[in-house]
gemmi code that builds the backbone of each chain (N, CA, C; Angstrom):
import gemmi

chains = {
    "A": [
        ("GLU", (127.195, 14.251, -82.018), (126.192, 12.912, -81.604), (126.922, 12.387, -80.417)),
        ("VAL", (125.981, 11.858, -79.628), (126.599, 11.120, -78.441), (126.530, 9.804, -78.593)),
        ("HIS", (127.907, 9.270, -78.243), (128.092, 7.663, -78.496), (129.265, 7.186, -77.837)),
        ("VAL", (129.492, 5.836, -77.439), (130.818, 5.366, -76.871), (130.547, 4.128, -78.135)),
        ("VAL", (132.091, 3.616, -78.360), (132.372, 2.517, -79.418), (133.590, 1.621, -78.902)),
        ("GLU", (133.244, 0.651, -78.640), (134.047, -0.333, -78.479), (135.046, -0.975, -79.602)),
        ("SER", (136.289, -1.283, -79.248), (137.384, -1.777, -80.203), (138.317, -2.787, -79.439)),
        ("GLY", (139.064, -3.575, -80.332), (140.094, -4.520, -79.597), (139.800, -5.777, -79.533)),
        ("GLY", (138.463, -6.144, -79.793), (137.906, -7.526, -79.665), (138.596, -8.481, -80.778)),
        ("GLY", (138.578, -9.756, -80.433), (139.095, -10.801, -81.409), (139.322, -12.053, -80.998)),
        ("LEU", (140.225, -13.089, -81.527), (140.168, -14.434, -81.117), (141.564, -14.611, -80.391)),
        ("VAL", (141.382, -15.236, -79.230), (142.776, -15.318, -78.319), (142.573, -16.626, -77.829)),
        ("GLN", (143.741, -17.276, -77.606), (143.865, -18.546, -77.020), (143.490, -18.598, -75.406)),
        ("PRO", (143.189, -19.659, -75.136), (143.185, -19.779, -73.487), (144.332, -19.272, -72.918)),
        ("GLY", (144.436, -18.414, -71.557), (145.477, -18.147, -70.982), (146.112, -16.976, -71.497)),
        ("GLY", (145.599, -16.315, -72.755), (146.233, -15.548, -73.444), (145.405, -13.921, -72.783)),
        ("SER", (145.923, -12.961, -73.368), (145.686, -11.288, -72.901), (144.965, -10.899, -74.164)),
        ("LEU", (144.428, -9.738, -73.930), (143.620, -9.001, -74.898), (143.120, -7.742, -74.114)),
        ("ARG", (143.226, -6.410, -74.654), (142.806, -5.169, -74.169), (141.694, -4.459, -75.107)),
        ("LEU", (140.728, -4.174, -74.372), (139.372, -3.786, -75.024), (139.549, -2.335, -74.775)),
        ("SER", (139.348, -1.337, -75.597), (139.102, 0.158, -75.454), (137.625, 0.570, -75.918)),
        ("CYS", (137.121, 1.648, -75.182), (135.948, 2.155, -75.435), (136.088, 3.652, -75.503)),
        ("GLY", (135.892, 4.526, -76.706), (135.886, 5.847, -76.942), (134.601, 6.509, -76.808)),
        ("ALA", (134.782, 7.535, -76.332), (133.543, 8.296, -76.039), (133.666, 9.786, -76.599)),
        ("THR", (132.390, 9.876, -77.177), (132.278, 11.378, -77.973), (130.792, 12.052, -77.804)),
        ("GLY", (130.787, 12.985, -77.673), (129.380, 13.827, -77.539), (129.014, 14.517, -76.183)),
        ("PHE", (129.874, 13.703, -75.052), (129.361, 14.269, -73.781), (130.673, 14.579, -72.882)),
        ("THR", (130.451, 14.827, -71.920), (131.705, 15.258, -70.686), (131.933, 13.912, -69.936)),
        ("PHE", (132.992, 13.164, -70.574), (133.269, 11.909, -70.201), (133.597, 11.884, -68.705)),
        ("ASN", (134.501, 12.835, -68.341), (135.146, 12.462, -66.933), (134.074, 12.898, -65.700)),
        ("THR", (132.922, 13.131, -66.108), (131.851, 13.131, -65.189), (130.694, 11.987, -65.013)),
        ("PHE", (130.987, 10.975, -65.740), (130.194, 9.835, -65.720), (130.840, 8.808, -65.191)),
        ("TRP", (130.193, 7.636, -64.454), (130.624, 6.554, -64.225), (130.644, 5.791, -65.689)),
        ("MET", (131.498, 4.766, -65.842), (131.464, 4.045, -67.041), (131.493, 2.378, -66.576)),
        ("THR", (131.223, 1.550, -67.576), (131.029, 0.163, -67.181), (131.232, -0.751, -68.464)),
        ("TRP", (131.509, -1.922, -68.093), (131.634, -3.066, -69.057), (130.463, -4.121, -68.590)),
        ("VAL", (129.665, -4.612, -69.829), (128.654, -5.599, -69.710), (129.199, -6.591, -70.761)),
        ("ARG", (129.030, -7.943, -70.543), (129.422, -8.770, -71.498), (128.061, -9.753, -71.805)),
        ("GLN", (127.914, -10.393, -72.726), (126.732, -11.103, -73.210), (127.652, -12.431, -74.016)),
        ("ALA", (127.479, -13.547, -73.610), (128.151, -14.749, -74.259), (126.826, -15.162, -75.113)),
        ("PRO", (127.413, -15.846, -76.274), (126.562, -16.181, -77.326), (125.223, -16.704, -76.746)),
        ("GLY", (123.995, -16.333, -77.333), (122.621, -16.747, -76.875), (122.477, -16.604, -75.689)),
        ("LYS", (123.037, -15.984, -74.637), (122.922, -15.812, -73.324), (122.444, -14.498, -72.867)),
        ("GLY", (122.260, -14.172, -71.694), (121.768, -12.950, -71.058), (123.255, -12.254, -70.681)),
        ("LEU", (122.346, -10.795, -70.025), (123.543, -9.774, -69.871), (124.085, -10.072, -68.399)),
        ("GLU", (125.459, -9.838, -68.476), (126.404, -10.168, -67.335), (127.239, -8.821, -67.018)),
        ("TRP", (127.058, -8.372, -65.731), (127.859, -7.127, -65.291), (129.261, -7.549, -65.352)),
        ("VAL", (130.396, -6.748, -65.648), (131.679, -7.272, -65.709), (132.585, -6.453, -64.476)),
        ("ALA", (132.571, -4.965, -64.924), (133.353, -4.069, -64.191), (132.576, -2.529, -64.311)),
        ("SER", (132.981, -2.009, -63.386), (132.435, -0.573, -63.327), (133.753, 0.307, -62.821)),
        ("ILE", (133.579, 1.713, -63.035), (134.828, 2.832, -62.388), (133.985, 3.966, -62.528)),
        ("ASN", (134.305, 4.608, -61.461), (133.709, 6.149, -61.353), (134.212, 6.940, -62.098)),
        ("GLN", (134.209, 8.299, -61.819), (134.607, 9.367, -62.524), (136.034, 9.660, -62.632)),
        ("ASP", (136.566, 9.444, -61.445), (138.006, 9.689, -61.250), (138.999, 8.346, -61.353)),
        ("GLY", (138.341, 7.246, -61.152), (138.818, 6.035, -61.216), (139.299, 5.767, -59.741)),
        ("SER", (138.893, 6.411, -58.565), (139.004, 6.169, -57.275), (138.010, 5.144, -56.933)),
        ("GLU", (136.826, 4.616, -57.390), (135.950, 3.470, -57.096), (136.182, 2.635, -58.471)),
        ("ILE", (136.436, 1.220, -58.156), (136.563, 0.141, -59.027), (135.906, -1.042, -58.447)),
        ("SER", (135.075, -1.644, -59.257), (134.466, -3.176, -58.879), (134.363, -4.030, -60.207)),
        ("TYR", (134.476, -5.143, -59.874), (134.315, -6.241, -60.646), (133.557, -7.513, -60.251)),
        ("MET", (133.064, -8.390, -61.192), (132.449, -9.412, -60.507), (133.444, -10.372, -60.393)),
        ("TYR", (132.988, -11.510, -59.495), (133.856, -12.456, -58.982), (134.881, -13.034, -59.766)),
        ("SER", (134.279, -13.626, -60.975), (134.848, -14.362, -61.785), (136.113, -13.801, -62.326)),
        ("VAL", (136.107, -12.536, -62.680), (136.941, -11.747, -63.461), (138.176, -10.844, -62.582)),
        ("LYS", (137.950, -11.063, -61.027), (138.693, -10.178, -60.095), (140.018, -10.828, -60.270)),
        ("GLY", (140.738, -9.900, -60.275), (142.347, -10.512, -60.383), (142.878, -10.885, -61.752)),
        ("ARG", (141.977, -10.897, -62.651), (142.249, -11.224, -64.137), (142.097, -10.096, -65.069)),
        ("PHE", (140.887, -9.330, -64.696), (140.546, -8.002, -65.529), (140.706, -7.015, -64.844)),
        ("THR", (141.329, -5.912, -65.585), (141.562, -4.515, -64.853), (140.863, -3.312, -65.898)),
        ("ILE", (139.944, -2.783, -65.096), (139.156, -1.615, -65.847), (140.161, -0.036, -65.590)),
        ("SER", (140.323, 0.481, -66.285), (140.639, 2.005, -66.396), (140.000, 2.887, -67.284)),
        ("ARG", (140.214, 4.092, -66.891), (139.913, 5.206, -67.677), (141.234, 6.232, -67.851)),
        ("ASP", (141.181, 6.974, -69.234), (141.829, 8.213, -69.240), (140.876, 9.160, -69.620)),
        ("ASN", (140.901, 10.082, -68.651), (139.755, 11.190, -69.027), (140.215, 12.172, -69.935)),
        ("ALA", (141.597, 12.494, -70.143), (142.352, 13.174, -71.164), (141.919, 12.749, -72.449)),
        ("ARG", (141.988, 11.388, -72.631), (141.390, 10.888, -74.211), (140.147, 10.392, -74.229)),
        ("ARG", (139.416, 10.566, -73.025), (137.964, 10.376, -73.278), (137.846, 8.782, -73.455)),
        ("SER", (138.699, 7.828, -72.787), (138.685, 6.362, -73.277), (138.543, 5.509, -71.944)),
        ("LEU", (137.740, 4.430, -72.201), (137.638, 3.550, -71.065), (138.625, 2.299, -71.669)),
        ("SER", (139.151, 1.394, -70.651), (139.508, 0.163, -70.961), (139.532, -0.946, -70.232)),
        ("LEU", (139.477, -2.166, -70.801), (139.278, -3.291, -69.958), (140.756, -4.131, -70.408)),
        ("GLN", (141.363, -4.397, -69.615), (142.552, -5.400, -69.815), (142.499, -6.546, -69.321)),
        ("MET", (142.361, -7.537, -69.857), (141.689, -8.989, -69.914), (143.228, -9.915, -69.869)),
        ("ARG", (143.411, -10.588, -68.642), (144.442, -11.646, -68.935), (144.016, -12.862, -68.429)),
        ("SER", (144.840, -14.169, -68.617), (144.372, -15.514, -68.102), (142.753, -15.461, -68.703)),
        ("LEU", (142.618, -15.449, -69.966), (141.629, -15.511, -70.470), (140.910, -17.128, -70.455)),
        ("ARG", (139.847, -17.316, -70.328), (139.051, -18.580, -70.400), (138.102, -18.782, -71.306)),
        ("ALA", (137.710, -19.775, -71.686), (136.677, -20.107, -72.784), (135.380, -19.648, -72.481)),
        ("GLU", (135.260, -19.530, -71.145), (133.803, -18.932, -70.361), (133.887, -17.331, -70.705)),
        ("ASP", (134.944, -16.632, -70.880), (135.177, -15.153, -71.267), (134.585, -14.795, -72.279)),
        ("THR", (134.379, -15.970, -73.486), (133.777, -15.440, -74.686), (132.636, -14.956, -74.721)),
        ("ALA", (132.468, -13.620, -75.291), (131.070, -12.953, -75.291), (131.387, -11.713, -76.201)),
        ("VAL", (130.428, -11.059, -76.306), (130.225, -9.527, -76.684), (130.471, -8.765, -75.595)),
        ("TYR", (131.201, -7.698, -75.446), (131.436, -6.757, -74.679), (131.189, -5.582, -74.668)),
        ("PHE", (130.367, -5.088, -73.996), (129.481, -3.715, -74.248), (130.322, -2.812, -73.321)),
        ("CYS", (130.462, -1.663, -73.624), (130.762, -0.393, -73.104), (129.656, 0.430, -72.620)),
        ("ALA", (129.357, 0.988, -71.406), (128.000, 1.455, -71.270), (128.472, 2.805, -70.169)),
        ("ARG", (127.670, 3.786, -70.468), (127.825, 5.010, -69.551), (126.671, 4.921, -68.399)),
        ("GLY", (127.390, 5.277, -67.075), (126.560, 5.261, -65.730), (126.185, 6.750, -65.646)),
        ("SER", (125.973, 7.175, -64.473), (125.392, 8.279, -63.903), (126.454, 9.340, -63.776)),
        ("GLU", (126.132, 10.590, -63.529), (126.845, 11.747, -63.052), (126.959, 11.830, -61.603)),
        ("MET", (126.282, 10.588, -60.863), (125.992, 10.884, -59.453), (127.071, 10.088, -58.755)),
        ("SER", (127.162, 10.208, -57.429), (128.110, 9.229, -56.810), (127.862, 7.723, -56.887)),
        ("PHE", (126.980, 7.287, -57.285), (126.605, 6.017, -57.461), (126.217, 5.819, -59.098)),
        ("ALA", (126.469, 4.627, -59.569), (126.427, 4.265, -60.935), (124.920, 4.419, -61.451)),
        ("ILE", (124.188, 3.864, -60.818), (122.520, 4.063, -60.809), (122.247, 3.390, -62.031)),
        ("ALA", (122.396, 3.863, -63.057), (121.730, 2.789, -64.406), (122.727, 3.236, -65.462)),
        ("PHE", (122.644, 2.536, -66.362), (123.261, 2.700, -67.887), (122.687, 3.262, -69.042)),
        ("ASP", (122.794, 4.357, -69.407), (121.800, 4.967, -70.478), (122.437, 5.139, -71.975)),
        ("LEU", (123.474, 4.725, -72.238), (124.370, 4.805, -73.338), (125.428, 3.526, -73.642)),
        ("TRP", (124.676, 2.813, -74.567), (125.665, 1.554, -74.847), (126.080, 1.725, -76.135)),
        ("GLY", (127.604, 1.186, -76.221), (128.243, 0.971, -77.606), (127.574, -0.454, -78.248)),
        ("PRO", (127.964, -0.652, -79.457), (127.753, -1.825, -80.408), (128.213, -3.001, -79.709)),
        ("GLY", (129.198, -2.927, -79.026), (129.955, -4.241, -78.622), (130.946, -4.661, -79.472)),
        ("THR", (131.765, -5.265, -78.906), (132.798, -6.029, -79.527), (133.329, -7.459, -79.084)),
        ("MET", (133.273, -8.441, -80.106), (133.380, -10.092, -79.559), (134.820, -10.356, -79.132)),
        ("VAL", (134.721, -11.039, -78.178), (135.861, -11.592, -77.557), (135.715, -12.929, -77.956)),
        ("THR", (136.583, -13.845, -78.584), (136.390, -15.261, -78.575), (137.680, -15.723, -77.895)),
        ("VAL", (137.478, -16.752, -77.138), (138.618, -17.429, -76.363), (138.574, -18.851, -76.761)),
        ("SER", (139.586, -19.325, -77.679), (139.478, -20.689, -78.241), (140.994, -21.082, -78.857)),
        ("SER", (141.405, -22.292, -78.594), (142.402, -22.736, -79.278), (142.424, -23.178, -80.601)),
    ],
    "B": [
        ("ILE", (123.427, -10.608, -55.042), (122.195, -10.495, -54.992), (121.764, -11.375, -56.381)),
        ("VAL", (120.757, -12.158, -56.178), (120.023, -12.893, -56.978), (118.803, -12.048, -57.506)),
        ("MET", (118.749, -12.012, -58.939), (117.754, -11.387, -59.490), (116.733, -12.275, -60.337)),
        ("THR", (115.548, -12.609, -60.262), (114.737, -13.599, -60.719), (113.449, -13.017, -61.468)),
        ("GLN", (113.629, -13.242, -62.783), (112.483, -12.554, -63.453), (111.237, -13.737, -64.102)),
        ("SER", (110.085, -13.057, -64.079), (109.095, -13.950, -64.619), (107.821, -13.397, -65.086)),
        ("PRO", (107.400, -13.868, -66.384), (107.716, -15.013, -66.957), (109.076, -14.754, -67.716)),
        ("LEU", (109.612, -15.943, -68.151), (110.552, -15.723, -68.983), (110.272, -15.712, -70.491)),
        ("SER", (109.162, -16.071, -70.732), (108.624, -15.666, -72.377), (107.178, -15.382, -71.967)),
        ("LEU", (107.132, -14.306, -72.844), (105.709, -13.611, -72.795), (105.100, -13.048, -74.108)),
        ("PRO", (104.333, -14.083, -74.650), (103.626, -13.605, -75.927), (102.463, -12.752, -75.551)),
        ("VAL", (102.329, -11.712, -76.404), (101.615, -10.693, -76.200), (100.715, -10.399, -77.517)),
        ("THR", (99.343, -9.746, -77.323), (98.551, -9.586, -78.643), (98.911, -7.859, -78.891)),
        ("PRO", (99.187, -7.286, -79.905), (99.459, -5.789, -80.176), (98.095, -5.105, -79.411)),
        ("GLY", (98.149, -4.189, -78.681), (97.471, -3.154, -78.093), (96.945, -3.747, -76.519)),
        ("GLU", (97.371, -5.125, -76.207), (97.008, -5.666, -74.961), (98.337, -5.273, -74.056)),
        ("PRO", (97.897, -5.200, -72.715), (99.089, -4.928, -71.573), (99.987, -5.904, -71.338)),
        ("ALA", (101.155, -5.777, -70.999), (101.849, -6.858, -70.453), (102.473, -6.387, -69.251)),
        ("SER", (103.170, -7.540, -68.523), (103.564, -6.979, -67.308), (104.685, -8.021, -67.052)),
        ("ILE", (105.800, -7.822, -66.459), (107.103, -8.428, -66.069), (107.397, -8.300, -64.672)),
        ("SER", (107.827, -9.340, -64.013), (108.081, -9.073, -62.599), (109.410, -9.357, -62.383)),
        ("CYS", (110.124, -8.706, -61.384), (111.559, -9.014, -61.132), (111.338, -9.007, -59.426)),
        ("ARG", (112.121, -9.962, -59.085), (112.351, -10.040, -57.478), (113.865, -10.340, -57.292)),
        ("SER", (114.151, -9.618, -56.296), (115.591, -9.736, -55.820), (115.739, -10.491, -54.374)),
        ("SER", (116.981, -11.140, -54.002), (117.071, -12.025, -52.990), (117.408, -10.993, -51.779)),
        ("GLN", (117.711, -9.856, -52.026), (117.888, -8.829, -51.021), (117.289, -7.525, -51.309)),
        ("SER", (116.893, -6.737, -50.521), (116.394, -5.432, -50.561), (117.051, -4.504, -51.711)),
        ("LEU", (116.624, -3.908, -52.510), (117.459, -2.849, -53.419), (116.988, -1.352, -53.124)),
        ("LEU", (116.326, -1.519, -51.621), (116.245, 0.091, -51.186), (117.507, 0.475, -50.365)),
        ("HIS", (117.921, 1.679, -51.060), (119.323, 2.186, -50.480), (118.653, 3.055, -49.364)),
        ("SER", (120.005, 3.409, -48.333), (119.367, 4.267, -47.192), (119.254, 5.965, -47.832)),
        ("ASN", (119.163, 5.932, -48.805), (118.716, 7.319, -49.430), (117.544, 7.151, -49.637)),
        ("GLU", (116.670, 6.074, -49.909), (115.201, 5.799, -50.060), (115.021, 5.465, -51.512)),
        ("TYR", (115.816, 5.260, -52.364), (115.643, 5.182, -53.672), (115.928, 3.643, -53.930)),
        ("ASN", (115.304, 3.079, -54.935), (115.488, 1.550, -54.931), (116.312, 1.570, -56.216)),
        ("TYR", (117.603, 0.910, -56.395), (118.475, 1.095, -57.212), (118.115, -0.468, -58.291)),
        ("LEU", (117.040, -0.062, -59.167), (116.597, -1.259, -59.930), (116.266, -0.507, -61.390)),
        ("ALA", (116.990, -1.067, -62.398), (116.572, -0.622, -63.635), (116.171, -1.670, -64.510)),
        ("TRP", (115.529, -1.218, -65.549), (115.131, -2.259, -66.839), (115.671, -1.787, -68.083)),
        ("TYR", (115.767, -2.864, -68.835), (116.527, -2.440, -70.054), (115.828, -3.524, -71.022)),
        ("LEU", (115.673, -3.167, -72.151), (115.201, -3.725, -73.374), (116.407, -3.863, -74.496)),
        ("GLN", (116.708, -5.469, -74.780), (117.499, -5.593, -75.906), (116.776, -6.077, -77.086)),
        ("LYS", (116.580, -5.309, -78.097), (115.870, -5.558, -79.087), (116.654, -6.450, -80.048)),
        ("PRO", (116.056, -7.557, -80.802), (116.970, -8.104, -81.849), (118.130, -7.618, -82.324)),
        ("GLY", (119.304, -7.972, -82.350), (120.438, -7.498, -82.975), (120.930, -6.366, -82.362)),
        ("GLN", (120.314, -5.928, -81.310), (120.821, -4.469, -80.784), (121.341, -4.620, -79.626)),
        ("SER", (121.980, -3.459, -79.238), (122.527, -3.383, -77.735), (121.507, -2.910, -77.212)),
        ("PRO", (121.696, -3.009, -75.796), (120.686, -2.869, -74.820), (120.238, -1.503, -74.580)),
        ("GLN", (119.263, -1.158, -74.212), (118.553, 0.422, -74.158), (118.032, 0.385, -72.800)),
        ("LEU", (118.268, 1.491, -71.979), (117.739, 1.798, -70.822), (116.064, 2.195, -70.906)),
        ("LEU", (115.226, 1.656, -69.976), (113.732, 2.006, -70.146), (113.410, 2.634, -68.953)),
        ("ILE", (113.798, 2.133, -67.610), (113.600, 2.665, -66.369), (114.908, 2.615, -65.424)),
        ("TYR", (114.880, 3.789, -64.542), (115.774, 3.667, -63.772), (115.333, 4.022, -62.133)),
        ("LEU", (115.944, 3.765, -61.030), (115.559, 3.918, -59.784), (114.185, 3.269, -59.671)),
        ("ALA", (113.721, 2.533, -60.268), (112.464, 1.544, -60.156), (111.342, 2.229, -60.851)),
        ("SER", (111.002, 3.476, -60.995), (109.880, 3.988, -61.340), (110.281, 4.950, -62.590)),
        ("ASN", (111.453, 5.437, -62.846), (111.743, 7.008, -63.542), (112.043, 6.255, -65.139)),
        ("ARG", (111.199, 7.046, -65.925), (111.266, 6.731, -67.253), (112.687, 7.474, -67.757)),
        ("ALA", (113.576, 6.428, -68.355), (114.733, 7.197, -69.212), (114.273, 8.271, -70.372)),
        ("SER", (115.128, 9.112, -70.679), (115.180, 10.022, -71.750), (114.520, 9.302, -73.074)),
        ("GLY", (113.254, 9.894, -73.592), (113.061, 9.107, -74.967), (111.906, 8.094, -74.850)),
        ("VAL", (111.630, 7.491, -73.837), (110.958, 6.253, -73.630), (109.547, 6.607, -73.636)),
        ("PRO", (108.720, 5.665, -74.189), (107.269, 6.052, -74.489), (106.451, 6.000, -72.914)),
        ("ASP", (105.745, 6.757, -72.539), (104.778, 6.589, -71.482), (104.044, 5.275, -71.408)),
        ("ARG", (104.077, 4.695, -72.447), (103.391, 3.036, -72.413), (104.431, 2.217, -71.388)),
        ("PHE", (105.506, 2.707, -71.077), (106.385, 1.992, -70.217), (106.241, 2.381, -68.833)),
        ("SER", (106.037, 1.690, -67.712), (106.151, 2.236, -66.487), (106.764, 1.206, -65.439)),
        ("GLY", (107.519, 1.658, -64.321), (107.804, 0.606, -63.609), (107.564, 1.156, -62.081)),
        ("SER", (107.413, -0.016, -61.329), (107.069, 0.102, -59.987), (107.709, -0.879, -58.983)),
        ("GLY", (107.112, -0.747, -58.020), (107.673, -1.639, -56.819), (108.767, -1.060, -55.898)),
        ("SER", (109.141, -1.946, -54.676), (110.268, -1.287, -53.836), (110.524, -2.189, -52.914)),
        ("GLY", (111.801, -2.489, -52.456), (112.219, -3.488, -51.355), (112.946, -4.423, -52.495)),
        ("THR", (112.259, -5.736, -52.663), (112.620, -6.848, -53.535), (111.609, -7.213, -54.506)),
        ("ASP", (110.602, -6.435, -54.912), (109.400, -6.830, -55.540), (109.392, -5.828, -56.647)),
        ("PHE", (109.541, -6.082, -57.994), (109.257, -4.862, -58.948), (108.569, -5.474, -60.065)),
        ("THR", (108.045, -4.362, -60.968), (107.438, -4.755, -62.017), (107.439, -3.896, -63.062)),
        ("LEU", (107.567, -4.299, -64.406), (107.661, -3.179, -65.347), (106.228, -3.670, -66.317)),
        ("LYS", (105.538, -2.438, -66.713), (104.360, -2.598, -67.123), (104.242, -1.932, -68.515)),
        ("ILE", (103.636, -2.390, -69.525), (103.684, -1.554, -70.893), (102.168, -1.813, -71.115)),
        ("SER", (101.544, -0.659, -71.146), (100.035, -0.522, -71.192), (99.545, -1.019, -72.425)),
        ("LYS", (100.077, -0.741, -73.678), (99.708, -1.234, -74.784), (100.953, -1.754, -75.742)),
        ("VAL", (101.067, -3.066, -75.741), (102.174, -3.448, -76.382), (102.185, -2.977, -78.064)),
        ("GLU", (103.211, -2.867, -78.447), (103.598, -2.584, -79.917), (104.445, -3.507, -80.586)),
        ("ALA", (104.319, -3.591, -81.875), (105.398, -4.845, -82.517), (106.809, -3.992, -81.916)),
        ("ALA", (107.098, -2.900, -82.071), (108.359, -2.361, -81.759), (108.974, -2.910, -80.294)),
        ("ASP", (108.047, -3.290, -79.617), (108.383, -3.719, -78.092), (108.973, -4.915, -78.152)),
        ("VAL", (109.005, -5.733, -79.499), (109.859, -7.055, -79.317), (111.115, -7.104, -78.881)),
        ("GLY", (111.451, -8.168, -77.999), (112.782, -8.182, -77.730), (113.179, -8.777, -76.175)),
        ("VAL", (114.288, -8.672, -75.717), (114.320, -9.184, -74.319), (114.490, -8.164, -73.283)),
        ("TYR", (113.682, -8.282, -72.349), (113.964, -7.382, -71.346), (114.492, -7.894, -69.918)),
        ("TYR", (115.197, -6.985, -69.473), (116.097, -7.350, -68.201), (116.064, -6.174, -67.226)),
        ("CYS", (116.081, -6.886, -65.911), (116.134, -6.065, -64.837), (117.606, -6.160, -64.215)),
        ("MET", (117.816, -5.169, -63.579), (119.372, -5.060, -63.026), (119.322, -4.439, -61.867)),
        ("HIS", (120.105, -4.634, -60.854), (120.428, -3.901, -59.568), (121.658, -3.356, -59.555)),
        ("THR", (121.989, -2.092, -58.824), (123.074, -1.174, -58.599), (123.113, -1.064, -57.374)),
        ("VAL", (122.608, -1.649, -56.436), (122.428, -1.280, -55.238), (123.909, -1.305, -54.347)),
        ("GLN", (124.701, -2.450, -54.785), (125.848, -2.773, -54.115), (126.208, -3.580, -55.367)),
        ("THR", (127.812, -3.860, -55.109), (128.534, -4.576, -56.081), (128.789, -5.909, -55.476)),
        ("PRO", (128.550, -7.141, -56.307), (128.453, -6.866, -57.714), (127.237, -6.639, -57.982)),
        ("TYR", (126.766, -5.960, -59.098), (125.583, -5.742, -59.824), (125.147, -6.982, -60.403)),
        ("SER", (123.956, -7.314, -60.800), (123.595, -8.218, -61.454), (122.277, -8.069, -62.166)),
        ("PHE", (122.148, -8.796, -63.372), (120.903, -8.785, -64.240), (119.941, -10.169, -63.795)),
        ("GLY", (118.772, -9.809, -64.176), (117.809, -10.912, -64.167), (117.941, -11.769, -65.486)),
        ("GLN", (117.334, -13.123, -65.565), (117.801, -13.896, -66.704), (117.139, -13.381, -67.980)),
        ("GLY", (116.250, -12.167, -68.113), (115.605, -11.780, -69.034), (114.208, -12.479, -69.407)),
        ("THR", (113.580, -11.733, -69.942), (111.986, -12.074, -70.152), (111.834, -11.806, -71.739)),
        ("LYS", (111.776, -12.750, -72.792), (111.262, -12.468, -74.008), (110.135, -12.317, -74.388)),
        ("LEU", (109.730, -11.162, -75.074), (108.475, -10.306, -75.343), (108.444, -10.933, -76.835)),
        ("GLU", (107.379, -11.580, -76.885), (107.095, -11.854, -78.554), (105.617, -11.552, -78.957)),
        ("ILE", (105.266, -10.868, -80.200), (103.967, -10.700, -80.687), (103.222, -12.032, -81.051)),
        ("LYS", (101.608, -12.208, -80.486), (101.169, -13.229, -80.797), (100.778, -13.155, -82.541)),
    ],
}
model = gemmi.Model(1)
for chain_id, residues in chains.items():
    chain = gemmi.Chain(chain_id)
    for i, (resn, *xyz) in enumerate(residues, 1):
        res = gemmi.Residue()
        res.name, res.seqid = resn, gemmi.SeqId(i, " ")
        for name, pos in zip(("N", "CA", "C"), xyz):
            atom = gemmi.Atom()
            atom.name, atom.element = name, gemmi.Element(name[0])
            atom.pos, atom.b_iso = gemmi.Position(*pos), 0.0
            res.add_atom(atom)
        chain.add_residue(res)
    model.add_chain(chain)
structure = gemmi.Structure()
structure.add_model(model)
structure.setup_entities()
């Protein structure tokens, strides 16, 4: 079965750090773009970061640049999001999603169930 | 790039058509002549699912009741005959350049 599953969410204090992981099964992980999208409680979707197949192209939304780091381990079929200097406004469900096999991400056709990150004292 | 959807709320009678507009502040037409615009549906309590990519291509398994059209800065998602299973929030999203961005979402409900 083809799916991705996130893990690593939880409660963290402002200024703290957290590392999210996304495990992929059922498809050739190293041929796809991967991305993180988040959704604050009761709000819409917000793109966070994307990484291409070999990790040579990485992009972030402005508000997380310098605080979050997206990475992938193709041998372990795993995507990660290292989050530092967390703020209350980073509180959200974080989704891992699969992009295309092309040179552009294009669209995201496989989504995980999400993992909740709560930043609060 | 700012993505603006309308309407934000869409009550529809089952069997009737529905249409959602998405406008971008800059053209989504890439030099390769594809429009980098996708539509997603997030059903209540679920993760988003891809409906349409590159403005007009249905994703795998998406019923042909759903269709996407448009080019440049003006795009439309149409549902030919709404069913109860179509309830949820619809989002457009561009990937023509980073940072990517979503529209605010359009909540479709059944009358």
